[in-house]
All heavy atoms as an XYZ file, in Angstrom:
520
protein
N     -16.217     24.967      6.377
C     -15.327     24.761      5.241
C     -15.514     23.330      4.747
O     -15.445     22.391      5.536
C     -13.883     25.001      5.681
C     -12.881     24.853      4.559
C     -11.480     25.236      5.007
O     -11.316     26.252      5.685
O     -10.566     24.467      4.675
N     -15.718     23.147      3.444
C     -15.902     21.784      2.922
C     -14.602     20.982      3.011
O     -13.510     21.540      2.945
C     -16.311     22.010      1.465
C     -15.839     23.369      1.117
C     -15.806     24.161      2.403
N     -14.721     19.676      3.191
C     -13.506     18.846      3.263
C     -12.761     18.855      1.931
O     -13.355     18.989      0.875
C     -14.029     17.450      3.586
C     -15.455     17.467      3.182
C     -15.928     18.890      3.287
N     -11.461     18.749      2.022
C     -10.634     18.692      0.810
C     -10.869     17.371      0.103
O     -10.961     16.328      0.756
C      -9.150     18.829      1.158
C      -8.775     20.177      1.704
C      -7.295     20.240      1.993
C      -6.932     21.594      2.575
N      -5.509     21.684      2.893
N     -10.955     17.401     -1.226
C     -11.164     16.133     -1.946
C      -9.930     15.238     -1.847
O      -8.801     15.722     -1.805
C     -11.402     16.572     -3.385
C     -10.769     17.919     -3.492
C     -10.860     18.535     -2.123
N     -10.176     13.954     -1.767
C      -9.066     12.993     -1.766
C      -8.797     12.568     -3.197
O      -9.708     12.446     -4.000
C      -9.413     11.780     -0.908
C      -9.513     12.129      0.551
C      -9.644     10.902      1.397
C      -9.658     11.336      2.849
N      -9.289     10.271      3.733
N      -7.571     12.343     -3.501
C      -7.183     11.902     -4.835
C      -6.776     10.437     -4.776
O      -6.354      9.934     -3.747
C      -6.042     12.749     -5.372
C      -6.397     14.219     -5.438
C      -5.462     14.955     -6.346
N      -5.698     16.369     -6.336
C      -6.571     16.991     -7.115
N      -7.291     16.310     -7.963
N      -6.711     18.286     -7.051
N      -6.885      9.773     -5.915
C      -6.464      8.381     -6.032
C      -5.265      8.336     -6.968
O      -5.336      8.791     -8.106
C      -7.591      7.512     -6.606
C      -7.226      6.063     -6.903
C      -6.792      5.331     -5.634
C      -8.404      5.358     -7.554
N      -4.157      7.812     -6.477
C      -2.928      7.685     -7.256
C      -2.820      6.243     -7.730
O      -2.864      5.323     -6.924
C      -1.687      8.052     -6.411
C      -0.416      7.852     -7.205
C      -1.795      9.471     -5.886
N      -2.692      6.052     -9.032
C      -2.468      4.726     -9.624
C      -1.073      4.727    -10.216
O      -0.716      5.644    -10.948
C      -3.509      4.432    -10.710
C      -4.967      4.537    -10.293
C      -5.879      4.405    -11.500
C      -5.290      3.471     -9.271
N      -0.294      3.703     -9.924
C       1.087      3.711    -10.405
C       1.598      2.300    -10.639
O       1.145      1.346    -10.024
C       1.988      4.406     -9.381
O       3.333      4.376     -9.802
N       2.582      2.219    -11.515
C       3.254      0.946    -11.752
C       4.415      0.795    -10.768
O       4.571      1.595     -9.852
C       3.730      0.842    -13.206
C       4.770      1.889    -13.553
O       5.306      2.574    -12.697
N       5.049      2.031    -14.824
N       5.226     -0.198    -10.956
C       6.305     -0.489    -10.012
C       7.379      0.596     -9.936
O       8.125      0.663     -8.977
C       6.954     -1.842    -10.334
C       7.715     -1.851    -11.630
C       9.056     -1.517    -11.658
C       7.085     -2.178    -12.818
C       9.756     -1.506    -12.848
C       7.778     -2.171    -14.007
C       9.114     -1.837    -14.024
O       9.802     -1.815    -15.189
N       7.469      1.476    -10.934
C       8.509      2.513    -10.919
C       8.356      3.414     -9.694
O       9.325      3.828     -9.078
C       8.450      3.337    -12.201
C       9.534      4.354    -12.292
C       9.448      5.686    -11.990
C      10.895      4.130    -12.675
N      10.644      6.301    -12.174
C      11.565      5.365    -12.597
C      11.607      3.007    -13.073
C      12.905      5.506    -12.909
C      12.943      3.159    -13.391
C      13.573      4.388    -13.311
N       7.105      3.742     -9.317
C       6.853      4.610     -8.170
C       6.314      3.851     -6.968
O       6.088      4.440     -5.918
C       5.867      5.719     -8.555
C       6.415      6.656     -9.581
C       6.020      6.553    -10.900
C       7.325      7.637     -9.232
C       6.528      7.417    -11.860
C       7.838      8.501    -10.181
C       7.433      8.396    -11.497
N       6.099      2.570     -7.108
C       5.509      1.784     -6.026
C       6.552      1.381     -4.997
O       7.325      0.460     -5.214
N       6.590      2.073     -3.905
C       7.514      1.740     -2.827
C       6.832      2.046     -1.502
O       5.795      2.713     -1.453
C       8.800      2.565     -2.935
O       8.526      3.941     -2.690
N       7.400      1.590     -0.431
C       6.869      1.881      0.887
C       6.881      3.383      1.138
O       5.909      3.950      1.643
C       7.681      1.144      1.951
C       7.206      1.325      3.381
C       5.788      0.802      3.548
C       8.143      0.635      4.334
N       7.957      4.030      0.757
C       8.063      5.482      0.956
C       6.964      6.215      0.184
O       6.330      7.121      0.723
C       9.441      5.974      0.521
C       9.649      7.441      0.777
C      11.051      7.892      0.407
C      11.219      9.376      0.664
N      12.551      9.841      0.317
N       6.726      5.831     -1.061
C       5.663      6.461     -1.857
C       4.303      6.251     -1.210
O       3.479      7.173     -1.146
C       5.631      5.881     -3.273
O       6.828      6.143     -3.944
N       4.059      5.050     -0.724
C       2.787      4.725     -0.090
C       2.553      5.597      1.141
O       1.478      6.158      1.324
C       2.754      3.242      0.317
O       3.019      2.447     -0.836
C       1.424      2.852      0.908
N       3.559      5.730      1.972
C       3.446      6.539      3.188
C       3.243      8.009      2.834
O       2.420      8.694      3.452
C       4.688      6.344      4.090
C       4.701      7.350      5.242
C       4.726      4.925      4.621
N       3.952      8.505      1.831
C       3.811      9.910      1.430
C       2.406     10.213      0.924
O       1.819     11.234      1.274
C       4.848     10.276      0.362
C       6.268     10.338      0.868
C       6.487     11.432      1.903
O       5.908     12.535      1.760
O       7.220     11.191      2.862
N       1.867      9.337      0.098
C       0.517      9.543     -0.437
C      -0.499      9.513      0.704
O      -1.382     10.365      0.803
C       0.169      8.486     -1.512
C      -1.291      8.548     -1.892
C       1.032      8.680     -2.750
N      -0.382      8.536      1.593
C      -1.304      8.426      2.722
C      -1.168      9.617      3.673
O      -2.172     10.129      4.177
C      -1.062      7.123      3.474
N       0.048     10.076      3.894
C       0.275     11.218      4.782
C      -0.341     12.499      4.227
O      -0.726     13.384      4.987
C       1.775     11.435      5.007
O       2.325     10.340      5.690
N      -0.452     12.571      2.907
C      -1.079     13.733      2.268
C      -2.605     13.617      2.281
O      -3.301     14.507      1.801
C      -0.565     13.875      0.834
N      -3.123     12.498      2.799
C      -4.563     12.313      2.908
C      -5.221     11.748      1.665
O      -6.428     11.856      1.503
N      -4.434     11.131      0.794
C      -4.968     10.582     -0.444
C      -4.931      9.052     -0.403
O      -4.446      8.454      0.555
C      -4.173     11.105     -1.643
C      -4.157     12.604     -1.719
N      -5.288     13.364     -1.833
C      -3.131     13.487     -1.677
C      -4.985     14.636     -1.876
N      -3.669     14.745     -1.772
N      -5.418      8.433     -1.446
C      -5.424      6.978     -1.581
C      -4.505      6.590     -2.731
O      -4.259      7.390     -3.626
C      -6.834      6.464     -1.870
C      -7.812      6.819     -0.817
N      -7.845      6.194      0.407
C      -8.801      7.750     -0.796
C      -8.805      6.721      1.138
N      -9.409      7.668      0.437
N      -4.012      5.347     -2.717
C      -3.119      4.905     -3.785
C      -3.304      3.422     -4.059
O      -3.620      2.642     -3.160
C      -1.663      5.166     -3.415
N      -3.122      3.071     -5.316
C      -3.006      1.678     -5.736
C      -1.643      1.597     -6.406
O      -1.434      2.147     -7.484
C      -4.129      1.273     -6.719
C      -3.910     -0.149     -7.195
C      -5.490      1.432     -6.081
N      -0.695      0.957     -5.735
C       0.684      0.914     -6.216
C       1.152     -0.528     -6.339
O       0.843     -1.362     -5.495
C       1.621      1.645     -5.243
C       1.276      3.091     -4.900
C       2.179      3.590     -3.787
C       1.417      3.973     -6.119
N       1.904     -0.795     -7.367
C       2.562     -2.086     -7.507
C       3.878     -1.984     -6.749
O       4.713     -1.137     -7.055
C       2.821     -2.431     -8.990
C       3.598     -3.730     -9.104
C       1.513     -2.493     -9.755
N       4.037     -2.822     -5.733
C       5.257     -2.817     -4.930
C       5.986     -4.118     -5.197
O       5.421     -5.199     -5.037
C       4.939     -2.677     -3.423
C       6.218     -2.712     -2.597
C       4.160     -1.401     -3.156
N       7.246     -4.015     -5.597
C       8.032     -5.220     -5.854
C       8.197     -6.011     -4.557
O       8.489     -5.447     -3.508
C       9.412     -4.846     -6.394
C       9.389     -4.285     -7.783
C      10.813     -4.018     -8.229
C      10.843     -3.539     -9.646
N      12.212     -3.314    -10.113
N       7.999     -7.321     -4.647
C       8.109     -8.144     -3.445
C       9.539     -8.281     -2.952
O       9.759     -8.656     -1.808
C       7.527     -9.544     -3.696
O       8.196    -10.140     -4.798
C       6.043     -9.472     -3.965
N      10.507     -7.967     -3.781
C      11.895     -8.072     -3.356
C      12.397     -6.769     -2.739
O      13.545     -6.668     -2.358
C      12.782     -8.443     -4.554
N      11.529     -5.770     -2.614
C      11.930     -4.475     -2.064
C      12.340     -4.634     -0.605
O      11.644     -5.280      0.178
C      10.784     -3.467     -2.192
C      11.219     -2.061     -1.965
N      11.372     -1.547     -0.711
C      11.533     -1.085     -2.838
C      11.771     -0.296     -0.814
N      11.864      0.009     -2.091
N      13.411     -4.024     -0.233
C      13.963     -4.228      1.103
C      13.064     -3.719      2.228
O      13.123     -4.230      3.335
C      15.336     -3.563      1.208
O      15.211     -2.160      1.069
N      12.226     -2.721      1.969
C      11.387     -2.194      3.037
C       9.959     -2.725      2.995
O       9.136     -2.358      3.821
C      11.358     -0.667      2.973
C      12.700     -0.054      3.252
C      12.654      1.459      3.159
O      11.759      2.038      2.561
N      13.633      2.098      3.749
N       9.656     -3.583      2.046
C       8.312     -4.135      1.963
C       8.133     -5.165      3.076
O       8.991     -6.021      3.280
C       8.085     -4.789      0.593
C       6.683     -5.263      0.389
C       5.665     -4.367      0.128
C       6.371     -6.600      0.464
C       4.363     -4.795     -0.050
C       5.072     -7.043      0.282
C       4.069     -6.131      0.020
N       7.018     -5.113      3.821
C       6.838     -6.029      4.961
C       6.398     -7.425      4.527
O       5.371     -7.941      4.968
C       5.757     -5.317      5.779
C       4.960     -4.578      4.764
C       5.954     -4.144      3.712
N       7.168     -8.062      3.664
C       6.821     -9.366      3.120
C       6.671    -10.417      4.223
O       5.741    -11.218      4.210
C       7.876     -9.796      2.101
C       7.388    -10.921      1.223
O       6.201    -11.015      0.951
N       8.304    -11.752      0.770
N       7.573    -10.421      5.179
C       7.524    -11.396      6.269
C       6.222    -11.245      7.068
O       5.590    -12.218      7.448
C       8.732    -11.205      7.182
C       9.000    -12.343      8.118
C      10.231    -12.058      8.963
C      11.328    -13.005      8.545
N      12.528    -12.870      9.367
N       5.808    -10.000      7.309
C       4.568     -9.724      8.018
C       3.377    -10.327      7.271
O       2.542    -11.008      7.854
C       4.375     -8.215      8.183
C       2.997     -7.823      8.621
C       2.627     -7.911      9.955
C       2.067     -7.370      7.701
C       1.344     -7.547     10.363
C       0.790     -7.005      8.097
C       0.431     -7.096      9.432
N       3.298    -10.076      5.950
C       2.177    -10.579      5.160
C       2.194    -12.106      5.078
O       1.151    -12.751      5.138
C       2.169     -9.973      3.762
C       1.645     -8.567      3.739
C       2.466     -7.515      3.409
C       0.326     -8.299      4.054
C       1.989     -6.215      3.385
C      -0.175     -7.007      4.035
C       0.663     -5.965      3.703
N       3.367    -12.698      4.931
C       3.447    -14.152      4.880
C       2.933    -14.771      6.175
O       2.197    -15.761      6.162
C       4.884    -14.601      4.611
C       5.321    -14.372      3.192
C       6.773    -14.773      2.986
O       7.523    -14.997      3.926
N       7.167    -14.848      1.727
N       3.308    -14.196      7.316
C       2.873    -14.719      8.607
C       1.365    -14.514      8.799
O       0.671    -15.424      9.226
C       3.650    -14.031      9.740
C       3.356    -14.557     11.111
C       3.752    -16.020     11.299
O       4.713    -16.479     10.668
O       3.068    -16.706     12.085
N       0.881    -13.317      8.483
C      -0.541    -13.009      8.652
C      -1.424    -13.879      7.771
O      -2.522    -14.255      8.168
C      -0.815    -11.547      8.288
C      -0.628    -10.589      9.397
C      -1.747    -10.723     10.394
C      -1.829     -9.506     11.258
N      -2.553     -9.700     12.466
N      -0.949    -14.212      6.556
C      -1.805    -14.868      5.576
C      -1.549    -16.364      5.421
O      -2.134    -16.995      4.564
C      -1.631    -14.170      4.216
C      -2.075    -12.719      4.236
S      -1.818    -11.884      2.666
C      -3.026    -12.724      1.662
N      -0.702    -16.945      6.271
C      -0.348    -18.349      6.056
C      -1.536    -19.291      6.191
O      -1.565    -20.343      5.587
C       0.809    -18.773      6.945
C       0.511    -18.866      8.414
C       1.764    -19.286      9.169
C       1.529    -19.297     10.657
N       2.756    -19.645     11.368
N      -2.547    -18.929      6.970
C      -3.726    -19.785      7.125
C      -4.860    -19.391      6.181
O      -5.901    -20.032      6.182
C      -4.223    -19.727      8.567
N      -4.665    -18.352      5.375
C      -5.698    -17.909      4.443
C      -5.820    -18.908      3.302
O      -4.830    -19.497      2.875
C      -5.355    -16.547      3.850
C      -5.462    -15.382      4.794
C      -5.588    -15.548      6.165
C      -5.427    -14.095      4.302
C      -5.675    -14.470      7.019
C      -5.520    -13.005      5.147
C      -5.643    -13.198      6.511
N      -7.019    -19.096      2.770
C      -7.156    -19.957      1.584
C      -6.522    -19.290      0.369
O      -6.342    -18.072      0.346
C      -8.672    -20.098      1.413
C      -9.257    -18.943      2.142
C      -8.298    -18.583      3.233
N      -6.174    -20.082     -0.638
C      -5.571    -19.550     -1.855
C      -6.481    -18.558     -2.555
O      -7.702    -18.623     -2.447
N      -5.882    -17.600     -3.265
C      -6.658    -16.630     -4.031
C      -7.094    -15.419     -3.232
O      -7.837    -14.587     -3.729
N      -6.630    -15.280     -2.006
C      -7.002    -14.129     -1.176
C      -6.084    -12.959     -1.499
O      -4.884    -13.093     -1.606
C      -6.875    -14.470      0.331
C      -7.820    -15.580      0.721
C      -7.082    -13.232      1.199
C      -9.280    -15.205      0.640
N      -6.698    -11.790     -1.646
C      -5.957    -10.552     -1.892
C      -5.931     -9.737     -0.620
O      -6.790     -9.871      0.238
C      -6.635     -9.741     -3.002
C      -6.516    -10.358     -4.333
C      -7.212    -11.450     -4.805
C      -5.654     -9.979     -5.375
N      -6.836    -11.756     -6.060
C      -5.867    -10.844     -6.473
C      -4.719     -8.980     -5.533
C      -5.186    -10.745     -7.647
C      -4.055     -8.886     -6.731
C      -4.275     -9.766     -7.764
N      -4.962     -8.880     -0.491
C      -4.874     -8.033      0.688
C      -4.673     -6.585      0.270
O      -4.204     -6.304     -0.834
C      -3.733     -8.496      1.603
O      -3.738     -7.669      2.775
C      -2.386     -8.392      0.934
N      -5.029     -5.693      1.135
C      -4.710     -4.293      0.936
C      -4.204     -3.740      2.244
O      -4.463     -4.271      3.307
C      -5.916     -3.486      0.414
C      -7.066     -3.454      1.393
O      -6.923     -3.823      2.543
N      -8.209     -3.025      0.932
N      -3.458     -2.682      2.174
C      -2.906     -2.085      3.377
C      -3.477     -0.687      3.579
O      -3.942     -0.068      2.642
N      -3.444     -0.242      4.784
C      -3.892      1.118      5.053
C      -2.912      1.757      6.021
O      -2.185      1.086      6.753
C      -5.305      1.127      5.637
O      -5.312      0.489      6.889
N      -2.899      3.053      5.989
C      -1.987      3.809      6.833
C      -2.790      4.924      7.473
O      -3.372      5.752      6.789
C      -0.843      4.384      5.983
C       0.046      5.319      6.731
N       0.960      4.868      7.648
C       0.169      6.661      6.701
C       1.625      5.911      8.154
N       1.147      6.997      7.591
N      -2.886      4.938      8.781
C      -3.602      6.007      9.478
C      -2.667      7.174      9.687
O      -1.530      7.000     10.132
C      -4.110      5.515     10.834
C      -5.164      4.430     10.697
O      -5.899      4.463      9.691
O      -5.238      3.560     11.572
N      -3.157      8.343      9.354
C      -2.303      9.544      9.530
C      -2.648     10.246     10.807
O      -3.653     10.049     11.408
C      -2.471     10.518      8.353
O      -3.851     10.838      8.210
C      -1.939      9.907      7.086
C-alpha cells in the first residue's frame, strides 16, 4: 500500500496555537503557523533559554514526533 500523502498547512495567527500544531502533527501532516508569543501555552521560556547563546538573526522551527 502506498504511503498516505502529507499535507502542508499554512495559517495566520487566528489558527496558530499549540493545540493546532499538535493536532496537525498528530494527523501526520506538516504546518507553518504563526503563534502569538503571548499565548499561554507557547513554550517561550524554553526557546529563550535554548537560544540565549545563539547569534542574532537565528530562526527556529519545532517538530513533534507522533
